[in-house]
KOLKOL-504580 format. One record per residue (C-alpha): residue number from 1; residue in three letters; x, y, z negated. Coordinates in pm, whole numbers, always signed. Example, Ala and Ser with C-alpha at 12.3 -4.5 7.8 and 13.67 -1.06 7.14 Angstrom:
BEGIN
PT   num   residu       xx       yy       zz
PT     1      ALA    +1230     -450     -780
PT     2      SER    +1367     -106     -714
END
This chain:
BEGIN
PT   num   residu       xx       yy       zz
PT     1      UNK      -15      +13      +18
PT     2      UNK     +156     +354     +115
PT     3      UNK     +236     +656     -120
PT     4      UNK     -109     +858      +31
PT     5      UNK     -344     +554      -34
PT     6      UNK     -218     +472     -390
PT     7      UNK     -284     +844     -435
PT     8      UNK     -656     +787     -324
PT     9      UNK     -675     +459     -517
PT    10      UNK     -578     +621     -828
PT    11      UNK     -770     +952     -745
PT    12      UNK    -1093     +730     -734
PT    13      UNK    -1045     +540    -1046
PT    14      UNK     -963     +837    -1255
PT    15      UNK    -1289     +971    -1094
PT    16      UNK    -1185    +1249     -925
PT    17      UNK    -1336    +1358     -609
PT    18      UNK    -1040    +1303     -328
PT    19      UNK    -1122    +1504      -10
PT    20      UNK    -1068    +1308     +347
PT    21      UNK     -762    +1443     +457
PT    22      UNK     -628    +1289      +99
PT    23      UNK     -647     +944     +302
PT    24      UNK     -415    +1079     +573
PT    25      UNK      -63    +1230     +575
PT    26      UNK       +3    +1528     +430
PT    27      UNK     +272    +1663     +671
PT    28      UNK     +455    +1951     +621
PT    29      UNK     +608    +2183     +933
PT    30      UNK     +856    +2424     +773
PT    31      UNK     +982    +2668    +1050
PT    32      UNK    +1188    +2969     +995
PT    33      UNK    +1284    +3285    +1190
PT    34      UNK    +1642    +3440    +1097
PT    35      UNK    +1625    +3805    +1006
PT    36      UNK    +1316    +3885    +1126
PT    37      UNK    +1137    +4199    +1002
PT    38      UNK     +728    +4212    +1019
PT    39      UNK     +780    +4337    +1384
PT    40      UNK     +526    +4113    +1419
PT    41      UNK     +163    +4120    +1568
PT    42      UNK     -100    +4018    +1299
PT    43      UNK     +178    +4214    +1085
PT    44      UNK      +12    +4605    +1282
PT    45      UNK     +324    +4581    +1490
PT    46      UNK     +195    +4780    +1831
PT    47      UNK     +484    +4685    +2041
PT    48      UNK     +533    +4323    +1909
PT    49      UNK     +445    +4076    +2161
PT    50      UNK     +399    +3771    +1930
PT    51      UNK      +62    +3580    +2066
PT    52      UNK     +180    +3265    +1905
PT    53      UNK     +246    +3370    +1525
PT    54      UNK      -80    +3556    +1561
PT    55      UNK     -251    +3265    +1676
PT    56      UNK      -83    +3070    +1319
PT    57      UNK     -237    +3362    +1170
PT    58      UNK     -560    +3341    +1271
PT    59      UNK     -584    +2986    +1209
PT    60      UNK     -414    +3043     +808
PT    61      UNK     -292    +3321     +597
PT    62      UNK      -55    +3601     +668
PT    63      UNK      +87    +3715     +340
PT    64      UNK      +66    +4105     +456
PT    65      UNK     +344    +4187     +126
PT    66      UNK     +528    +3919      +83
PT    67      UNK     +860    +3991      -34
PT    68      UNK    +1201    +3803      -32
PT    69      UNK    +1429    +3757     -380
PT    70      UNK    +1718    +3888     -192
PT    71      UNK    +1796    +3975     +170
PT    72      UNK    +2097    +3873     +294
PT    73      UNK    +2065    +3469     +479
PT    74      UNK    +2249    +3244     +233
PT    75      UNK    +2072    +3355      -94
PT    76      UNK    +1804    +3394      +60
PT    77      UNK    +1761    +3051     +167
PT    78      UNK    +1869    +2910     -150
PT    79      UNK    +1610    +3081     -366
PT    80      UNK    +1315    +2982     -106
PT    81      UNK    +1482    +2589      -72
PT    82      UNK    +1513    +2573     -461
PT    83      UNK    +1267    +2806     -602
PT    84      UNK    +1454    +3002     -805
PT    85      UNK    +1538    +3318     -832
PT    86      UNK    +1958    +3454     -716
PT    87      UNK    +2029    +3494    -1058
PT    88      UNK    +1922    +3163    -1151
PT    89      UNK    +2148    +2935     -847
PT    90      UNK    +2411    +3271     -911
PT    91      UNK    +2430    +3305     -538
PT    92      UNK    +2467    +3648     -400
PT    93      UNK    +2697    +3621     -122
PT    94      UNK    +2789    +3412     +188
PT    95      UNK    +2990    +3224      +43
PT    96      UNK    +2873    +2966     -287
PT    97      UNK    +2638    +2721     -269
PT    98      UNK    +2329    +2675     -527
PT    99      UNK    +2496    +2360     -620
PT   100      UNK    +2791    +2498     -762
PT   101      UNK    +2552    +2596    -1042
PT   102      UNK    +2285    +2387    -1017
PT   103      UNK    +2435    +2054     -906
PT   104      UNK    +2071    +1867    -1014
PT   105      UNK    +1876    +2104     -831
PT   106      UNK    +1585    +1907     -660
PT   107      UNK    +1524    +2103     -333
PT   108      UNK    +1180    +2137     -165
PT   109      UNK    +1210    +1905      +98
PT   110      UNK    +1375    +1678     -137
PT   111      UNK    +1049    +1682     -331
PT   112      UNK     +964    +1524      -31
PT   113      UNK    +1238    +1313      +35
PT   114      UNK    +1233    +1152     -293
PT   115      UNK     +858    +1050     -238
PT   116      UNK     +872     +850      +96
PT   117      UNK     +807    +1137     +342
PT   118      UNK    +1053    +1151     +645
PT   119      UNK    +1244    +1463     +589
PT   120      UNK    +1448    +1626     +843
PT   121      UNK    +1640    +1934     +947
PT   122      UNK    +1699    +2066    +1330
PT   123      UNK    +1860    +2372    +1288
PT   124      UNK    +1871    +2673    +1052
PT   125      UNK    +1742    +2627     +725
PT   126      UNK    +2013    +2699     +510
PT   127      UNK    +2321    +2884     +566
PT   128      UNK    +2452    +2911     +870
PT   129      UNK    +2718    +3162    +1002
PT   130      UNK    +2573    +3277    +1354
PT   131      UNK    +2663    +3223    +1610
PT   132      UNK    +2998    +3048    +1506
PT   133      UNK    +2827    +2773    +1330
PT   134      UNK    +2596    +2712    +1598
PT   135      UNK    +2597    +2283    +1659
PT   136      UNK    +2766    +2215    +1317
PT   137      UNK    +2587    +2159     +980
PT   138      UNK    +2665    +2458     +906
PT   139      UNK    +2628    +2539     +460
PT   140      UNK    +2362    +2238     +464
PT   141      UNK    +2257    +2101     +180
PT   142      UNK    +2294    +1707     +256
PT   143      UNK    +2081    +1616      -44
PT   144      UNK    +1751    +1778      +92
PT   145      UNK    +1749    +1560     +450
PT   146      UNK    +1741    +1223     +579
PT   147      UNK    +1858    +1347     +936
PT   148      UNK    +1958    +1672    +1034
PT   149      UNK    +2036    +1754    +1407
PT   150      UNK    +2232    +2050    +1540
PT   151      UNK    +2125    +2181    +1855
PT   152      UNK    +2407    +2382    +2076
PT   153      UNK    +2245    +2578    +2365
PT   154      UNK    +2450    +2808    +2663
PT   155      UNK    +2339    +3067    +2445
PT   156      UNK    +2727    +2947    +2276
PT   157      UNK    +2866    +2880    +2626
PT   158      UNK    +2774    +3239    +2754
PT   159      UNK    +2956    +3454    +2436
PT   160      UNK    +3157    +3552    +2663
PT   161      UNK    +2881    +3798    +2866
PT   162      UNK    +2724    +3940    +2510
PT   163      UNK    +2765    +4314    +2520
PT   164      UNK    +2859    +4459    +2181
PT   165      UNK    +2783    +4813    +2135
PT   166      UNK    +3076    +4833    +1844
PT   167      UNK    +3347    +4616    +1974
PT   168      UNK    +3573    +4663    +1682
PT   169      UNK    +3265    +4392    +1500
PT   170      UNK    +3217    +4052    +1593
PT   171      UNK    +2925    +3990    +1718
PT   172      UNK    +2807    +3816    +1448
PT   173      UNK    +2767    +4184    +1278
PT   174      UNK    +2744    +4436    +1529
PT   175      UNK    +2461    +4562    +1744
PT   176      UNK    +2534    +4293    +2038
PT   177      UNK    +2279    +4173    +2299
PT   178      UNK    +2222    +3955    +2591
PT   179      UNK    +1920    +3854    +2888
PT   180      UNK    +2013    +3559    +2916
PT   181      UNK    +1984    +3348    +3258
PT   182      UNK    +1801    +3035    +3258
PT   183      UNK    +1535    +2905    +3089
PT   184      UNK    +1405    +2867    +2737
PT   185      UNK    +1495    +2498    +2671
PT   186      UNK    +1836    +2582    +2763
PT   187      UNK    +1904    +2810    +2445
PT   188      UNK    +1949    +2684    +2119
PT   189      UNK    +1615    +2763    +1972
PT   190      UNK    +1465    +2621    +2301
PT   191      UNK    +1616    +2320    +2184
PT   192      UNK    +1546    +2323    +1795
PT   193      UNK    +1188    +2326    +1897
PT   194      UNK    +1192    +2026    +2151
PT   195      UNK    +1399    +1843    +1866
PT   196      UNK    +1116    +1939    +1609
PT   197      UNK     +865    +1803    +1885
PT   198      UNK    +1028    +1477    +1965
PT   199      UNK    +1086    +1436    +1558
PT   200      UNK     +699    +1499    +1523
PT   201      UNK     +595    +1243    +1758
PT   202      UNK     +828     +955    +1670
PT   203      UNK     +719    +1003    +1284
PT   204      UNK     +359    +1092    +1359
PT   205      UNK     +263     +759    +1192
PT   206      UNK     +350     +831     +830
PT   207      UNK     +428    +1185     +634
PT   208      UNK     +699    +1393     +712
PT   209      UNK     +842    +1712     +628
PT   210      UNK    +1036    +1863     +977
PT   211      UNK    +1198    +2177     +926
PT   212      UNK    +1234    +2374    +1232
PT   213      UNK    +1501    +2685    +1160
PT   214      UNK    +1545    +2899    +1484
PT   215      UNK    +1847    +3106    +1481
PT   216      UNK    +1710    +3453    +1637
PT   217      UNK    +1624    +3722    +1592
PT   218      UNK    +1963    +3723    +1430
PT   219      UNK    +2258    +3902    +1630
PT   220      UNK    +2380    +3853    +1879
PT   221      UNK    +2009    +3902    +1993
PT   222      UNK    +2028    +3676    +2277
PT   223      UNK    +1701    +3553    +2493
PT   224      UNK    +1604    +3471    +2842
PT   225      UNK    +1544    +3799    +3093
PT   226      UNK    +1166    +3749    +3109
PT   227      UNK    +1143    +3849    +2760
PT   228      UNK    +1327    +4156    +2777
PT   229      UNK    +1106    +4266    +3129
PT   230      UNK     +826    +4280    +2805
PT   231      UNK     +972    +4563    +2637
PT   232      UNK    +1065    +4871    +2877
PT   233      UNK    +1309    +5071    +2771
PT   234      UNK    +1084    +5431    +2842
PT   235      UNK     +825    +5292    +2555
PT   236      UNK    +1097    +5237    +2294
PT   237      UNK    +1150    +5505    +2012
PT   238      UNK    +1286    +5523    +1729
PT   239      UNK    +1137    +5520    +1352
PT   240      UNK    +1117    +5857    +1209
PT   241      UNK    +1254    +6000     +954
PT   242      UNK    +1282    +6301     +815
PT   243      UNK    +1580    +6515     +893
PT   244      UNK    +1637    +6518     +467
PT   245      UNK    +1560    +6197     +402
PT   246      UNK    +1901    +6043     +232
PT   247      UNK    +1914    +6336      +34
PT   248      UNK    +1697    +6165     -282
PT   249      UNK    +1817    +5856     -248
PT   250      UNK    +2108    +5735     -411
PT   251      UNK    +2462    +5605     -218
PT   252      UNK    +2422    +5261     -344
PT   253      UNK    +2071    +5216     -148
PT   254      UNK    +2235    +5168     +188
PT   255      UNK    +2429    +4869     +229
PT   256      UNK    +2793    +4885     +282
PT   257      UNK    +2870    +4753     +618
PT   258      UNK    +2654    +5058     +766
PT   259      UNK    +2823    +5345     +639
PT   260      UNK    +2742    +5611     +885
PT   261      UNK    +2375    +5671    +1068
PT   262      UNK    +2300    +5465    +1343
PT   263      UNK    +2673    +5336    +1353
PT   264      UNK    +2729    +5646    +1547
PT   265      UNK    +2588    +5521    +1870
PT   266      UNK    +2420    +5758    +2130
PT   267      UNK    +1992    +5674    +2124
PT   268      UNK    +2000    +5482    +2492
PT   269      UNK    +2188    +5190    +2329
PT   270      UNK    +2040    +5237    +2060
PT   271      UNK    +1676    +5179    +2228
PT   272      UNK    +1833    +4924    +2409
PT   273      UNK    +1920    +4696    +2105
PT   274      UNK    +1521    +4800    +1961
PT   275      UNK    +1430    +4609    +2322
PT   276      UNK    +1669    +4319    +2279
PT   277      UNK    +1540    +4227    +1902
PT   278      UNK    +1157    +4299    +2056
PT   279      UNK    +1310    +4028    +2357
PT   280      UNK    +1439    +3770    +2077
PT   281      UNK    +1126    +3823    +1820
PT   282      UNK     +895    +3681    +2158
PT   283      UNK    +1115    +3440    +2263
PT   284      UNK    +1124    +3255    +1923
PT   285      UNK     +731    +3338    +1946
PT   286      UNK     +691    +3107    +2236
PT   287      UNK     +889    +2858    +2066
PT   288      UNK     +672    +2864    +1792
PT   289      UNK     +369    +2855    +2031
PT   290      UNK     +524    +2544    +2153
PT   291      UNK     +533    +2349    +1789
PT   292      UNK     +184    +2489    +1743
PT   293      UNK      +64    +2326    +2094
PT   294      UNK     +214    +1981    +2012
PT   295      UNK      +79    +1953    +1643
PT   296      UNK     -264    +1941    +1893
PT   297      UNK     -135    +1720    +2109
PT   298      UNK      -27    +1461    +1912
PT   299      UNK     -372    +1515    +1701
PT   300      UNK     -161    +1642    +1446
PT   301      UNK     -279    +1960    +1341
PT   302      UNK     -579    +1890    +1082
PT   303      UNK     -321    +1668     +878
PT   304      UNK      -41    +1938     +870
PT   305      UNK      +51    +2230     +659
PT   306      UNK     +249    +2485     +876
PT   307      UNK     +424    +2716     +704
PT   308      UNK     +644    +3033     +900
PT   309      UNK     +851    +3206     +716
PT   310      UNK    +1202    +3491     +760
PT   311      UNK    +1445    +3487     +531
PT   312      UNK    +1449    +3854     +444
PT   313      UNK    +1337    +4165     +683
PT   314      UNK    +1541    +4403     +885
PT   315      UNK    +1602    +4776    +1011
PT   316      UNK    +1620    +4894    +1345
PT   317      UNK    +1742    +5237    +1235
PT   318      UNK    +1479    +5372     +933
PT   319      UNK    +1600    +5631     +720
PT   320      UNK    +1805    +5786     +955
PT   321      UNK    +1989    +5545    +1088
PT   322      UNK    +2012    +5178     +867
PT   323      UNK    +2046    +4850    +1028
PT   324      UNK    +2005    +4510     +976
PT   325      UNK    +1977    +4383     +638
PT   326      UNK    +2066    +4426     +288
PT   327      UNK    +1888    +4674     +157
PT   328      UNK    +1577    +4692      -66
PT   329      UNK    +1379    +4912     +111
PT   330      UNK    +1017    +4763     +194
PT   331      UNK    +1186    +4699     +543
PT   332      UNK    +1476    +4492     +378
PT   333      UNK    +1240    +4296     +100
PT   334      UNK     +931    +4260     +320
PT   335      UNK     +905    +4016     +572
PT   336      UNK     +667    +3759     +775
PT   337      UNK     +512    +3435     +571
PT   338      UNK     +241    +3265     +713
PT   339      UNK      +65    +2951     +607
PT   340      UNK     -161    +2707     +804
PT   341      UNK     -309    +2472     +543
PT   342      UNK     -621    +2264     +713
PT   343      UNK     -916    +2318     +555
PT   344      UNK     -857    +2621     +283
PT   345      UNK    -1147    +2849     +288
PT   346      UNK     -968    +3186     +375
PT   347      UNK     -810    +3027     +685
PT   348      UNK     -833    +3381     +924
PT   349      UNK     -815    +3619     +680
PT   350      UNK     -488    +3803     +612
PT   351      UNK     -378    +3875     +251
PT   352      UNK     -275    +4228     +105
PT   353      UNK     -175    +4040     -287
PT   354      UNK     +181    +4079     -377
PT   355      UNK     +360    +3748     -349
PT   356      UNK     +678    +3644     -305
PT   357      UNK     +937    +3373     -160
PT   358      UNK     +992    +3201     -452
PT   359      UNK     +617    +3117     -446
PT   360      UNK     +707    +2884     -134
PT   361      UNK     +833    +2592     -240
PT   362      UNK     +511    +2512     -524
PT   363      UNK     +252    +2622     -281
PT   364      UNK     +373    +2353      -24
PT   365      UNK     +403    +2137     -318
PT   366      UNK     +101    +2191     -485
PT   367      UNK      -86    +2113     -122
PT   368      UNK      +34    +1790      -73
PT   369      UNK      -32    +1680     -447
PT   370      UNK     +297    +1685     -527
PT   371      UNK     +476    +1793     -890
PT   372      UNK     +688    +2091     -833
PT   373      UNK     +899    +1974    -1082
PT   374      UNK    +1026    +2191    -1375
PT   375      UNK    +1130    +2549    -1394
PT   376      UNK    +1012    +2682    -1084
PT   377      UNK    +1011    +3082    -1111
PT   378      UNK     +722    +3116     -871
PT   379      UNK     +338    +3045     -849
PT   380      UNK     +164    +2776     -593
PT   381      UNK      -61    +3028     -317
PT   382      UNK     -329    +2768     -288
PT   383      UNK     -553    +2978     -480
PT   384      UNK     -497    +3307     -263
PT   385      UNK     -501    +3040      +57
PT   386      UNK     -820    +2968      -64
PT   387      UNK     -948    +3285     -130
PT   388      UNK     -698    +3608      -13
PT   389      UNK     -900    +3847     -156
PT   390      UNK     -911    +3698     -544
PT   391      UNK     -772    +3877     -812
PT   392      UNK     -355    +3818     -842
PT   393      UNK     -143    +4058    -1039
PT   394      UNK     +143    +3974     -816
PT   395      UNK     +462    +4219     -844
PT   396      UNK     +724    +4092     -628
PT   397      UNK    +1169    +4136     -783
PT   398      UNK    +1430    +4187     -460
PT   399      UNK    +1772    +4203     -534
PT   400      UNK    +2078    +4309     -398
PT   401      UNK    +2506    +4338     -501
PT   402      UNK    +2713    +4572     -352
PT   403      UNK    +3097    +4520     -338
PT   404      UNK    +3337    +4787     -392
PT   405      UNK    +3407    +5056     -191
PT   406      UNK    +3514    +5389      -26
PT   407      UNK    +3167    +5460     -181
PT   408      UNK    +3134    +5283     -489
PT   409      UNK    +3401    +5240     -782
PT   410      UNK    +3308    +4912     -885
PT   411      UNK    +3060    +4647     -770
PT   412      UNK    +2693    +4740     -880
PT   413      UNK    +2376    +4569     -848
PT   414      UNK    +2073    +4717     -720
PT   415      UNK    +1744    +4549     -868
PT   416      UNK    +1387    +4613     -741
PT   417      UNK    +1019    +4559     -828
PT   418      UNK     +713    +4601     -585
PT   419      UNK     +337    +4619     -742
PT   420      UNK      +36    +4693     -490
PT   421      UNK     +117    +5064     -566
PT   422      UNK     +464    +5108     -678
PT   423      UNK     +811    +5058     -571
PT   424      UNK    +1068    +5110     -885
PT   425      UNK    +1430    +5051     -752
PT   426      UNK    +1778    +5042    -1031
PT   427      UNK    +2098    +5021     -954
PT   428      UNK    +2339    +4905    -1198
PT   429      UNK    +2029    +5001    -1423
PT   430      UNK    +2005    +5328    -1311
PT   431      UNK    +2337    +5463    -1378
PT   432      UNK    +2473    +5458     -970
PT   433      UNK    +2077    +5576     -893
PT   434      UNK    +1697    +5528     -955
PT   435      UNK    +1379    +5540     -688
PT   436      UNK    +1062    +5533     -669
PT   437      UNK     +814    +5548     -434
PT   438      UNK     +388    +5556     -383
PT   439      UNK     +294    +5374     -144
PT   440      UNK      -99    +5490     -151
PT   441      UNK     +122    +5806      -13
PT   442      UNK     +477    +5723     +127
PT   443      UNK     +446    +5417     +287
PT   444      UNK     +764    +5478     +421
PT   445      UNK     +969    +5551      +94
PT   446      UNK    +1038    +5890     +284
PT   447      UNK    +1009    +6113     -101
PT   448      UNK    +1194    +5948     -411
PT   449      UNK     +967    +6051     -735
PT   450      UNK    +1259    +5919     -922
PT   451      UNK    +1501    +6249     -844
PT   452      UNK    +1200    +6469    -1018
PT   453      UNK     +977    +6218    -1210
PT   454      UNK     +605    +6431    -1308
PT   455      UNK     +419    +6288    -1577
PT   456      UNK     +273    +6023    -1387
PT   457      UNK     +570    +5859    -1205
PT   458      UNK     +726    +5892    -1557
PT   459      UNK     +445    +5706    -1706
PT   460      UNK     +515    +5440    -1379
PT   461      UNK     +897    +5416    -1420
PT   462      UNK     +805    +5336    -1782
PT   463      UNK     +553    +5038    -1700
PT   464      UNK     +732    +4878    -1448
PT   465      UNK    +1134    +4894    -1564
PT   466      UNK    +1067    +4645    -1829
PT   467      UNK     +883    +4385    -1645
PT   468      UNK    +1218    +4425    -1410
PT   469      UNK    +1423    +4380    -1616
PT   470      UNK    +1275    +4031    -1774
PT   471      UNK    +1296    +3912    -1382
PT   472      UNK    +1647    +4003    -1318
PT   473      UNK    +1906    +4111    -1517
PT   474      UNK    +2131    +4370    -1279
PT   475      UNK    +2467    +4271    -1408
PT   476      UNK    +2759    +4221    -1226
PT   477      UNK    +2791    +3795    -1180
PT   478      UNK    +3073    +3648    -1374
PT   479      UNK    +3076    +3396    -1060
PT   480      UNK    +3327    +3380     -816
PT   481      UNK    +3160    +3644     -529
PT   482      UNK    +3351    +3720     -203
PT   483      UNK    +3259    +4154     -131
PT   484      UNK    +3438    +4114     +202
PT   485      UNK    +3123    +3847     +299
PT   486      UNK    +2841    +4060      +98
END
């Protein structure tokens, strides 16, 4: 008797009323994108052409206010897969593995593997150096999977063709792109979709947890030419910011690897970079469409939880020229999270409640009726999948570590808390700056109310500060950190 049928029999013997789906395989398709901001149609982006992510949202729930725990690839992914905050796993940069701190951690996919599910990873779920590590295991976690597949497409062999707007930087960190020749299936991310579909087909008759990790839109922005054509350059504009936007923002708030607004590049180049980024987003969207179509064709859609997430947000020139990641502004801390749970009553509705990426782990195990494990930092979002408008009282904490550099005399930890209306941020417990933004009046975070706080702002700070500090220490980690990799 298999695990699913055994669970159903026990439920019946105990007098429970399991739904019909409990007798069928409870599969998970776990999809990740790299460096994807809320540049998605269902998130209100008027320029994004993302019909398949919009389709996923229409059949599930788009969490419009979902926040990552740290806007950097390795620590964010480690946090999602362990369900623990960065201060618990002591991962703040690109070099440290979460098992250095918690060797016995049971990851999300490992929970399924340990209970008889087939678990596999295709592409990037844990950290990879992109594009250098494409085709390798990257910074993977072997206990998490039974099988791993590492495709390598022509985006690797065509690297010499990539345009680099900042030749003094590697293409992994620079504004760089390529409108590629050939088909989707020749690109690494096209191969990720192809391999994930093959695995679903081969394992359709037993429960599976299949993770498909896409490498784009991480730099270099590489996508077939047809996706660039979706975004004419003459329709692209740089984000608006007041001329004095940075005057009331602490120095530490801006990432050390972007010290000059817009990298000092001309507007024409910046518009090309935005075009290339959106082209990569639409390319990834097309691959997600292939995965969704495969679920339908294989008859698996009604038995499969689909989770789509990006490791963190991303800047495309906001705040007078901030680019890429590593900020605690809304654009860096907020990222897409879409969940389609078969049978959920709230399907088709967006959810505006504040949720965190550490909530992903307990949500997935809750849906599959598996134990989440002890000591997780998040909570299941299943109640919101059933009713996206229900009371929630959510808070989200995001942090980032700044290295000592020409701007900062010492390393600085920044920590930010977001509730339904406010974002409050401290740098080095406030010694290196404080920020407060009212999202009802100032959704783009142009007016730092902490600079000259009135009575209401002081009251908000007094309320949010202890909530922030109980969830994040704000202290410089005692574990080794490589500042050059932050």
